[in-house]
C-alpha positions in Angstrom: 50.9 88.3 60.6 51.4 87.0 64.2 53.9 84.3 65.1 51.4 81.5 65.2 50.1 82.2 61.7 53.7 82.6 60.4 54.7 79.3 62.0 51.7 77.5 60.5 52.4 78.9 57.1 56.0 77.9 57.2 55.1 74.4 58.3 52.5 73.9 55.6 54.9 75.2 52.9 57.7 73.0 54.1 55.4 69.9 54.2 54.2 70.7 50.7 57.8 71.1 49.4 58.9 67.8 51.0 56.1 66.0 49.2 56.8 67.6 45.9 60.6 66.9 46.0 60.4 63.4 47.4 57.3 62.2 45.5 57.8 58.9 43.7 57.4 58.1 40.1 54.4 56.0 39.4 55.2 52.3 39.3 53.0 49.3 38.6 49.5 50.5 39.2 49.9 52.7 42.3 52.3 55.1 44.1 53.2 52.8 46.9 52.6 54.0 50.5 52.4 57.5 49.1 48.9 56.5 47.7 47.6 56.6 51.3 48.9 60.1 52.1 45.9 62.1 50.9 43.5 60.0 53.0 45.9 60.1 56.0 46.3 63.9 55.8 42.5 64.2 55.5 41.9 62.1 58.6 44.6 63.8 60.7 43.5 67.4 59.8 39.9 66.5 60.4 40.9 65.5 63.9 43.2 68.5 64.5 41.3 71.4 63.0 37.8 69.8 63.3 36.9 71.2 59.9 35.8 68.6 57.4 35.7 70.9 54.4 39.2 72.2 55.0 40.6 68.7 55.6 39.0 67.2 52.5 40.4 70.1 50.4 43.9 69.6 51.9 43.6 65.9 51.0 42.9 66.8 47.4 45.9 69.2 47.4 48.2 66.5 48.8 47.0 64.2 46.0 48.0 66.7 43.5 51.4 67.1 45.0 52.0 63.3 45.2 50.9 62.8 41.6 52.7 65.9 40.3 49.4 67.2 39.0 49.2 70.8 40.3 46.3 71.7 38.0 43.8 70.4 40.5 40.8 71.9 38.7 41.5 70.2 35.4 42.8 66.8 36.7 40.5 66.2 39.7 37.8 68.8 40.3 36.2 69.0 36.8 36.2 65.2 36.2 34.5 64.8 39.6 32.2 67.7 39.9 31.4 67.7 36.2 30.4 64.0 36.3 26.9 62.7 35.8 27.0 61.0 39.1 27.8 64.2 41.0 25.2 66.1 39.1 22.6 63.6 40.1 23.7 63.8 43.7 23.6 67.6 43.6 20.1 67.6 42.1 18.8 65.2 44.8 20.6 66.7 47.8 20.8 70.4 47.1 17.8 71.1 45.0 15.2 68.4 45.8 15.9 67.8 49.5 16.7 71.4 50.2 13.4 72.5 48.5 11.4 69.9 50.4 12.8 71.1 53.8 12.3 74.7 52.9 8.6 74.1 52.0 8.0 72.1 55.2 9.5 74.9 57.2 7.3 77.5 55.5 4.0 75.5 55.5 4.7 73.9 58.9 3.8 70.4 57.6 6.4 68.3 59.4 5.9 70.2 62.7 2.1 70.0 62.5 2.3 66.3 61.8 4.4 65.6 64.8 2.5 67.8 67.2 -0.8 66.2 66.1 0.5 62.7 66.9 2.0 63.8 70.2 -1.4 65.1 71.5 -3.0 61.8 70.8 -0.3 59.3 71.9 2.0 60.9 74.5 0.9 60.7 78.2 3.9 59.6 80.2 7.7 59.4 80.3 7.8 56.1 78.5 5.4 57.2 75.8 7.3 60.4 75.3 10.5 58.5 74.7 8.8 56.0 72.4 7.2 58.8 70.4 10.6 60.4 70.0 11.9 57.1 68.6 9.0 56.8 66.2 9.4 60.4 65.1 13.1 59.7 64.4 12.2 56.8 62.2 9.6 58.9 60.4 12.0 61.8 59.8 14.5 59.3 58.3 16.4 61.8 56.1 19.4 61.3 58.3 22.1 63.4 60.0 21.4 67.1 60.8 17.9 66.9 59.2 16.6 64.2 61.5 18.2 65.6 64.6 16.8 69.1 64.1 13.3 68.1 63.0 12.9 65.4 65.7 14.7 67.2 68.6 13.0 70.6 68.3 9.6 69.0 67.9 9.7 66.7 70.9 11.7 68.8 73.4 8.7 70.8 74.9 6.6 67.6 75.1 9.4 65.5 76.7 10.3 68.3 79.2 6.7 68.2 80.4 7.0 64.5 81.0 10.4 64.7 82.7 12.6 63.0 80.1 16.2 64.0 80.9 18.0 65.8 78.1 20.7 63.1 78.0 18.0 60.5 77.4 16.3 62.6 74.7 19.6 63.4 72.9 20.5 59.7 72.9 17.2 58.7 71.3 17.3 61.5 68.7 21.0 60.9 67.8 20.6 57.2 67.5 17.6 57.5 65.3 19.2 59.9 62.9 22.0 58.5 60.8 21.5 54.8 61.8 17.9 54.9 60.7 18.8 56.8 57.6 21.0 53.9 56.4 18.4 51.2 56.8 15.4 53.2 55.7 17.3 54.8 52.8 14.6 56.6 51.0 16.8 59.7 51.2 20.0 61.0 49.7 22.4 58.4 51.3 22.2 55.7 48.6 22.8 58.4 45.9 25.8 59.8 47.7 27.5 56.4 48.3 26.6 55.3 44.8 28.5 58.2 43.4 31.6 57.2 45.4 31.7 53.6 44.5 30.9 54.1 40.8 34.6 54.2 39.9 36.9 52.2 37.7 38.2 49.7 40.3 34.6 48.6 40.9 33.2 48.9 37.4 32.6 45.1 37.2 30.5 45.2 40.3 28.7 48.5 39.8 28.8 49.4 36.1 26.6 52.4 36.6 24.8 54.6 39.2 21.6 52.5 39.2 23.6 49.3 39.9 25.4 51.1 42.8 22.1 52.2 44.3 20.7 48.7 44.0 23.8 47.3 45.7 23.2 49.7 48.6 19.7 48.4 49.1 20.8 44.8 48.9 23.3 45.5 51.7 20.8 46.9 54.1 20.2 43.6 55.9 23.9 43.3 56.5 24.3 46.8 58.2 24.4 45.1 61.6 25.5 48.1 63.6 22.5 50.3 62.5 20.0 47.5 63.1 21.4 46.8 66.6 21.8 50.5 67.5 18.2 51.4 66.5 16.8 48.3 68.3 18.7 49.1 71.5 17.4 52.7 71.3 13.8 51.4 71.1 14.4 49.1 74.1 15.8 52.0 76.0 12.7 54.1 75.2 10.5 51.3 76.4 12.5 50.9 79.6 13.6 47.4 78.7 17.3 47.9 78.1 19.5 46.9 81.0 21.5 50.0 82.2 23.6 48.3 84.8 25.9 50.9 86.4 26.3 53.0 83.3 26.3 56.8 83.2 22.8 56.7 81.7 21.6 54.7 84.7 22.7 57.6 86.9 20.8 60.0 84.7 17.6 57.9 85.0 18.1 57.8 88.8 18.6 61.5 89.0 15.4 62.3 87.1 13.4 59.9 89.3 14.7 61.4 92.5 15.0 65.1 91.7 13.2 65.7 88.5 16.3 67.6 87.2 16.6 67.3 83.4 20.4 68.1 83.5 23.1 67.2 85.9 24.2 69.9 88.4 26.9 72.0 86.7 26.0 71.0 83.2 26.2 73.5 80.4 23.2 72.8 78.2 23.2 74.2 74.7 20.4 76.6 73.9 17.9 75.3 71.4 16.1 78.5 70.7 17.7 79.1 67.4 16.4 75.8 66.1 12.9 76.3 67.3 12.1 79.2 65.1 9.7 78.1 62.5 9.0 80.5 59.7 5.4 79.3 58.9 3.6 81.9 56.7 1.1 84.0 58.6 -2.4 83.0 57.5 -1.4 79.6 56.2 -3.1 76.7 58.0 -0.7 73.8 58.3 -2.1 70.3 57.5 -0.9 66.8 57.9 -1.2 66.4 54.2 1.6 68.9 53.7 4.0 66.3 55.2 2.3 63.0 54.3 1.7 63.4 50.6 5.3 64.2 49.7 6.6 61.4 51.9 4.2 58.9 50.4 5.3 60.0 46.9 8.9 59.6 47.8 8.4 56.1 49.4 6.2 55.0 46.5 8.9 55.7 43.9 11.5 53.8 46.0 9.5 50.9 47.4 7.3 49.9 44.5 10.1 49.4 41.9 12.1 47.6 44.6 9.2 45.2 45.3 9.1 44.4 41.6 12.8 43.5 41.5 13.9 46.8 39.9 16.2 49.5 41.2 14.5 52.1 43.4 13.7 55.4 41.6 15.4 57.7 44.1 15.9 60.6 41.7 12.4 60.5 40.4 11.0 60.0 43.9 12.7 63.2 45.2 11.7 65.2 42.2 8.1 64.2 42.4 8.0 64.7 46.1 9.0 68.4 45.6 6.4 68.8 42.8 3.7 67.4 45.1 4.8 69.5 48.1 5.0 72.7 46.0 1.7 72.1 44.2 -0.2 71.2 47.4 1.2 74.3 49.1 -0.1 76.5 46.3 -3.5 74.8 46.2 -3.9 75.3 50.0 -3.4 79.0 49.6 0.3 80.0 49.8 1.3 82.7 47.3 3.6 81.5 44.5 6.4 83.9 45.5 6.3 82.7 49.1 6.4 79.0 48.1 9.3 79.6 45.7 11.1 81.7 48.3 10.7 78.8 50.8 12.4 76.4 48.3 15.3 78.8 47.8 15.7 79.2 51.5 15.8 75.4 51.9 18.4 75.1 49.2 20.6 77.7 50.9 20.4 75.7 54.1 22.0 72.6 52.7 24.7 74.3 50.6 27.5 73.4 53.0 26.4 69.8 52.7 26.7 70.0 48.9 30.2 71.4 49.3 31.3 68.5 51.6 29.7 66.1 49.1 31.7 67.6 46.2 35.0 67.5 48.0 34.4 63.9 49.2 33.7 62.8 45.6 36.8 64.6 44.5 38.9 62.9 47.1 37.6 59.6 45.9 38.8 60.5 42.4 42.2 61.4 43.9 42.4 57.9 45.5 41.5 56.3 42.2 44.1 58.3 40.3 46.9 57.4 42.8 45.9 53.7 42.8 45.2 53.7 46.5 42.9 50.6 46.3 45.5 48.8 44.3 48.2 49.5 46.9 46.1 48.3 49.7 45.2 45.2 47.8 48.8 44.4 47.0 49.9 45.1 50.6 47.3 43.2 52.5 45.9 40.5 50.1 48.7 38.2 51.0 47.7 38.1 54.7 43.9 38.5 54.3 43.7 35.8 51.6 44.4 33.3 54.3 42.0 34.9 56.8 39.4 36.7 54.7 36.7 36.1 57.3 38.2 38.7 59.6 37.9 41.5 57.0 34.3 42.6 57.6 35.0 43.0 61.3 38.3 44.7 60.7 36.9 47.2 58.3 34.0 47.9 60.7 36.6 48.9 63.4 38.6 50.9 60.9 35.6 52.9 59.9 34.6 53.5 63.5 38.0 55.0 64.3 38.2 57.1 61.2 34.6 58.5 61.5 35.0 59.1 65.2 38.2 61.1 64.5 36.7 63.2 61.8 33.1 63.4 63.0 31.7 62.5 59.6 30.3 59.3 58.1 30.2 60.8 54.6 33.8 61.9 54.8 34.7 58.3 55.9 32.8 56.8 53.0 34.9 58.9 50.6 38.1 57.7 52.1 37.3 54.0 52.8 34.9 52.8 50.1 37.3 53.2 47.1 39.9 51.3 49.1 38.0 48.6 51.0 35.4 47.4 48.5 37.9 46.5 45.7 39.9 44.6 48.4 36.8 42.7 49.4 36.2 41.7 45.8 39.8 40.3 45.6 39.4 38.4 48.8 36.2 36.7 47.7 33.7 36.9 44.9 30.9 35.5 47.1 28.0 38.1 46.9 27.2 37.7 50.6 30.8 38.4 51.6 30.8 41.6 49.5 27.5 42.7 51.1 28.9 42.0 54.5 31.8 44.3 53.8 29.5 46.9 52.4 27.3 46.9 55.4 30.3 47.0 57.7 31.6 50.2 56.0 28.2 51.9 56.2 27.6 50.9 59.9 31.1 51.5 61.2 31.1 55.0 59.7 27.7 55.8 61.2 29.1 54.8 64.7 31.7 57.6 64.5 29.2 60.1 63.1 26.8 59.3 66.0 29.4 59.3 68.8 32.1 61.7 67.9 32.0 65.0 70.0 32.9 66.9 66.8 30.2 65.4 64.7 27.4 67.7 63.4 24.7 65.2 64.5 26.2 64.9 68.0 26.3 68.7 68.4 22.9 69.3 66.8 21.1 66.6 68.8 22.5 68.2 72.0 21.5 71.6 70.8 18.0 70.6 69.7 17.4 68.7 72.9 19.0 71.2 75.3 21.7 68.9 76.6 25.4 69.3 77.5 27.4 68.0 74.6 29.9 66.0 76.6 27.1 64.6 78.9 25.4 63.4 75.7 28.7 61.8 74.5 29.4 60.1 77.8 25.9 58.6 78.2 25.6 57.5 74.6 29.0 56.0 74.0 28.6 52.8 76.2 25.4 51.8 74.3 27.0 52.5 70.9 30.2 50.5 71.8 28.0 47.6 72.9 26.2 47.7 69.5 29.5 47.9 67.7 31.0 44.9 69.6 27.9 42.8 68.9 28.1 43.8 65.2 31.8 42.8 65.0 31.1 39.4 66.4 28.2 38.9 64.0 30.3 39.8 61.0 33.0 37.3 62.0 30.4 34.5 62.5 28.6 35.2 59.3 31.8 35.5 57.3 33.1 32.2 58.7 29.8 30.6 57.7 29.9 32.1 54.2 33.5 31.3 53.4 
């Protein structure tokens, strides 16, 4: 064991011992400021070690130390991972979504769909950028999925039309998570519903279906996502004022030299992401992509238009059935199709692990009464100025998500605390939806802009850009969208209250 490892081990053991010996006895309905320690440790470790899985696990461990419950499996993990809500999330995210992606990778449906459209509609720099934006909207599953599918598909075409890699990365990144939150026919509502379906919010969301419906109701109030996606479209069209921004210098460089990267840039290679394992002898078809997507949207949109909750679970399940059946009908052997589904499931396993730890951390916060402590500590001030809360929580989520590089990790930390406080401040439905939208949008900002975020890294990788060049050119636009959102939240909250 080297000196650094020994020092780290001693520091961790000392920290754990201090928590254990000085932990408080439970009083009232929370543990005081100690209730915030698991969330604080998670955020700090995410920023320091840049490992969301490790940080979330440490947060759970700290929760066990604070509460005196060392049997983490029995007290926290089993109640969380063995719950119906997590099982539903696991089925949608790991099995359904993973299977669908695996089938698309093997039958080439998504790639064929995009390339067919590109041949017909792309003929210039502007149309290449607009096509990238449209494709990001179509591949609206969010996060890594959208960045990889969109980026690897459009890069050869955009390179031919001299779209700088910083430009391409910005469009791909800004139409990944933001679009996924406002076109949520994906796993995002299911994930967030699992986090907010907890005791402090039982009156607002008595079950998983109610939580999913609340998510859909809050979509119009996700100001950051709407503004960010709109700004990206304006940029693609060449209508967004660039002033003297770093992106303006990128556009000038391409126009004058044709160089897709700045001199001295270190672009990330995208070759690993361009390897498509389409089965030899299988002829890809647009139907391989369209029919599953239409099935998924049908189960979500039709019930919603009739005033009912969207059938997200059923939609994903039937989309997989349609994709699998169509692939078999069109000639792929049964073993190959099944192997494609298994490969897809393997590809999203790490996401399921993050999801499980995030839900467990939310359970820890519930056990420690974190929401109750925050309410008791801040309600006295905010009750006199409740209209500042949506803007305030937007900024908090931006900072947290930027620090840890994960919107989903931020949701796990913030939702169980902030939403109960919003209910205490006002029972006005619009105010609660404002706060909900602020949490979703603020967290997406950090996920989109953080240099340690998976979407930031993967969008740079898929588009062949230097990561920090991408961060520097995207950040001014995202901050502008966030500032406009904060002002809107303040104005609407003043009007509502």
